[in-house]
N, C-alpha and C positions, 0 to 999 in steps of 0.2 A: 528745673533742668538736670540737676545732679541726680535726683531720684529717677527721672526718665532714663538716663544713661545706666544707672544701677539695674533698673528693671530690664532694660534692653541687653544687657550683659548677661543677666540670670537666664533670660529666655534663650539667648544664644548658646549659653553653656547647657541648658536643658535639651535644646535641639541636637548639640552634638552628642549628648548622652543617648538620645533616642536613635540617632544614626548608628551609634555603635551597637545598640541593642538590635536594631534592624539587621545589622551585619551578622552578628552572632546567631539571631534567628533564621536568616537565610542560610547560613552554614549549616545550622541544625536541620532545616528542611532538606537541604541538598543531600545530607547523609542518611536520610530515612528511606533508603532503598528507592528513591526516585530515579527516573531515568534523567542523566545528565545530558542536556543539549550539547554543551561543548564537547563532551567526550564522544557522543554519538556522531558529531560532525567530524571529529578527528578520525573515528573508525571508518567513516565513509571514505575520507581522503586516503587513508592508508591502504584501502582495498579498492582503488579507483579502477583496476583491471576488471572487477566485477561489473562496474558501471558500464565500462566500454562493451564487455561481453554481452550484457543484457540489451543494450541499444542496438548493437549490430545484429543480434539475433532477431529482435523485433523487426528490424528494417530489411532483413535478408530476403532474397529472392529465391532461395533454393531449398530452405529447411522450414517452410511454414510461415516465413514472415510476411510483412505487408508489401515487399517488392519496392521499397524506395532506394533507388541506386545511389551508391556513394564511391568515392575514389580516395586512395592514400595520397594525401597532398601535404607534404611537410611544411612547417612554418619556421623559417630560419634555422632549417636543419633538424628541428625536433618533430617527431611523429604527430601527424594531425589527420583529421578526416574532413572530407568536403562531401556533403550531400547535394545531389543534383535535384533542385526543386523546380527550377524554371525551364529545364530543358525539355524540348517536346517529346522525348522518349519516357518521361516519368509518368506511369500510370500505377500508383500504389493501390493497394486494397484498402482504401478509406472511402467513407461515405463521400459522394461528389461534393456536397454542400461544405463538409468539413475540409475536404482537400482544397477547396476554393479559399477557404479562411486561412490555410497554411500559406498558400501562394500570396495572399494579400498581405499577410504578416511578414513574409520573407521575400520582398521583391527582387532581392539580389541574392544570389548563391554564396556570396562572400559572408553574409550573415550565418549561414550554416556551415561555415569552414571554421573548426575549432579543435582543441585538444581535450584529452581526458585527464592528463596528469596536471594537477594544479601547480606543482612545483616548476614544472617546465614551462607552463603558461605564464607564471609570474616572472621567469627569467626572459621570456620572449616578449618583445615590446608589441603591445596592442594585440596580442593573442586572445581569442575568445576561449571559453570554457564550456564543455557540454555539462552544465548542472541546471537546477531549477533556476529560472531566471532567463535562461538562454531561449530564444524564441522557438527554436525547433523543439527543444525538450518540453517546453510548456505546451505546445500544440499537440505533440504526440502524447503527452500525458492526458491531455483532456480527451484525446481519441480513445485511449485505454479505458477512461472512466466512463465515457458517455456512449461509445459506439459498441454495439453488441457483436460487430463483425470480429470474428477470431476468438470470442469468448467461449466458444463451444466447437467441439470437434468429434469426429467419428472415424475410426480407422481399424484396420485388421492387423493383427500381429502374429506372426508364426512362432509357435512353441514347438521346437524340434523334439522335445521329450514327450510331446503329446502324441497318443496313438493316432493314426490317420482316420480310422473308423469312429473315433469319439466325435460327438456333436461339439460344434463350436460353442464357447462359453463366453457371453458377454459380461463386462464389468462397467460400472459407472463410477467416475471420479468427480467428486465436487471440491472446489476450492471456496472455502468460507472465509469471508472478512469478518473479523471480530473487532469491533471498536466501541468506545464508550458512547452511551446515549445522551446527548447533550441537548436533546430537543426541549425538555421541560425547562432547563436552565436558560436555554436561549430565548424562551418566551419572555422572560423577565428583561432581557436586554435587546429585544428585537429593533429597538429604536437607535441602537448604537452598533454599527458594523465593527468599530474598533474593538469594543468589548466582547463582541461575538467571537472575533478571531482570537482574542486573548483567552476567552474560555475554552475554545477548541484546542489551543495550544496546551493550556493547563491540563485538559483531559487527556490529550495524547502523552504528555509527560508523566502523568500518574499511570495511565493504562495505555502503553503503546500499541497501536493497532497491530494485529497479528493475523496471518493467514494459516489456516490448518486444512489440510488435504485429506479427504476420507474416500476410500475405494470401497464399493460394495459390489458383492457378487449378485448378479441379476438373477431373479428367480427364487433364490434363497433368502435374499436381502441380509446376507452375512457380511459383516465388516471384515475386510482384509487386514490381518495383523502380523503375519510372519514377514520376517525380513526379505526372504527369497522372493515371495509373491510381490511384495511392494517394490522391491528392485526391478522386477520384470515389467510391473505396470507404470513405474515412474521413468523408465528409460526414454530419453528424448526420441521423438519420431525420426526414423531414418530409413529412407527408400532402399538404401544399399543392403539392409538386412531383411528386406522383404516386407517392410510396413507399407500398407496400401491404404490410401485415404478413401472414405466413402464420399465421393463428390456427387454432384446432382445426377450424373449419368449412372452412378452405382447405388443410389439411395434404395432402389428396390431390393438390392442384395441384403442391405442392413435390415430393412423391415421384415424380410423373410426370416431372419434369425429369431424374430420375436412373434412371428405369425401374422404380421400385418401392421400397418401404421398405427392403428388405433391401439392394439395391444402394446406396441412400443411405447406409446405415451403413457399407458398406465404403469408399465414397468418403470419408467423414468420417475414418475411421481412416488411410487413406493419405495425406490431406492434412495431418492431424495429425503424422504421422511426417515427412513432408517438411518441415513447418514446423519441427520440432524440429532436424532436420538443418541447415536453413539458418541457424538461430539459433546453432548451435555453429560452422558453418564460415565464415559470411559476416558476422558481427557483431564487436564488439570484446570478446565475452564472455571469451574465452581471455586476453586481455591484461589485462582488468580483474580477472579472478581471480588472475592471477599477481601483479599489482600489489598486490592486497589481502593475498595471503599474505606478500609481502615486508613490508608495513606491519604486518602482525599479528605477525610475528617481531621486528620492531623494538620494537614496543610491548610484547610480552611480556618482552623482555630488560629494558626500562626498569622495568616494574611489578615483575619478579621481584627486580631490584637494589634497588629501593626497599624492598621488604618485607624483604629480608635486611639492609638498612641499618637500618631500624627496629628489627628483632629484636636486631641487634648493639648498639643504643643502649640495650636494655633495655625497650623498648616491647612489650607483649603485643599481638599482632594479634587483632582480632575475628574470629569465625568465618568471617563472609562474606568479610572481607578476605584471610584465609589462604587460603581456597578458591580465590577468584578470582585470586590472584596465584601459585597453585601452579604449578610449571614444566609438569607433566604436562598439567594442564588447559588451559594457554595453548598448548602444543604441539598438543594435539587441536583447539583453536579454529583455530589457523592452518592444519592440514590440511583442516578443514571449509570454509574459505575457498577452498581451491583447486579444491574440487568442490562447487559450491553447489547448492542445491535448486532445481529448475526445474519449475514446475507450471502448468497452464492454469487461469487463474482466470475466464476468460470466453471464449466462442466466439459466432461469428455466421456465418450463411450469407446471402450476398447474390446474388440472381439477377438478373443484368443482361439487359435485353430492350429491343428497339426498340419504336417506336410501333406500335400495331395498325392495319392498313388499314382504312379505313371504306368501305363499298361502298354 
């Protein structure tokens, strides 16, 4: 009995030492230029007006949004927003099937009544917050990711410095989403949804997804790099300054710029290829990928060592933990970071033209 107590005490002491080493190693990992999730969340909360601006712009009905109506409705004297989901007048530019899912998920508009400022929401009793986890935010996020509506646009923009007799010049803009390729690593954990999500979080922490926009001059396939031109092209759509959308009634005008619809499709494909080549050759993508792979290998070594130390101390690893710390899985994850997934998530065609002569 005495020997059993002695062995138990020694094992307890060893476990405490391992926990201390785990803590030190986790601090070491966090300091290796990895993305700090707590710091990132704090940054989001500090800049909550940007979240408000983005959501209101996406749902706006006058500046290219999906036309989901909303009203200013304070909660206990604090600013808040109420979206009108179940009113008969709501006809947002969403796929009918998805809009039905939104209404099923939000049967009462009170669910879509919330604040953007977390501090005020915490001070207000029972106040909701527009963040991930809010039914409206989640449903609109799904629409952005899965619905192609609104992910492409074509419009004309007046350049007052362009001679009236000069031919219109089209440009193509592509928004590329660049994120870690976890497909091979996920094959090893496909039977565990928890492990799959954990791998995705780990990959995003090492290689945070980024969006890069590239503008290409149609015809020459020359990437636009000057600040003045980029400022002109990236300026938000604004009817009051002469911007004009090529809707279904004006589509023929757009195709005329390229000499016909078939030619327009060829110009788009050529421009997209040129944009992708520019992205790989003239951005920091290669350096970022190499850095991410090095960080992944460092983290993998630490996680694998931690798992082995815990097992040596007699602690059984949970299924999720054993899968995520498996050496083969972590190696596949590191390899995926060296060759990230690059895909177009939005595209625009902007036709630059001068003022028309008045006779």
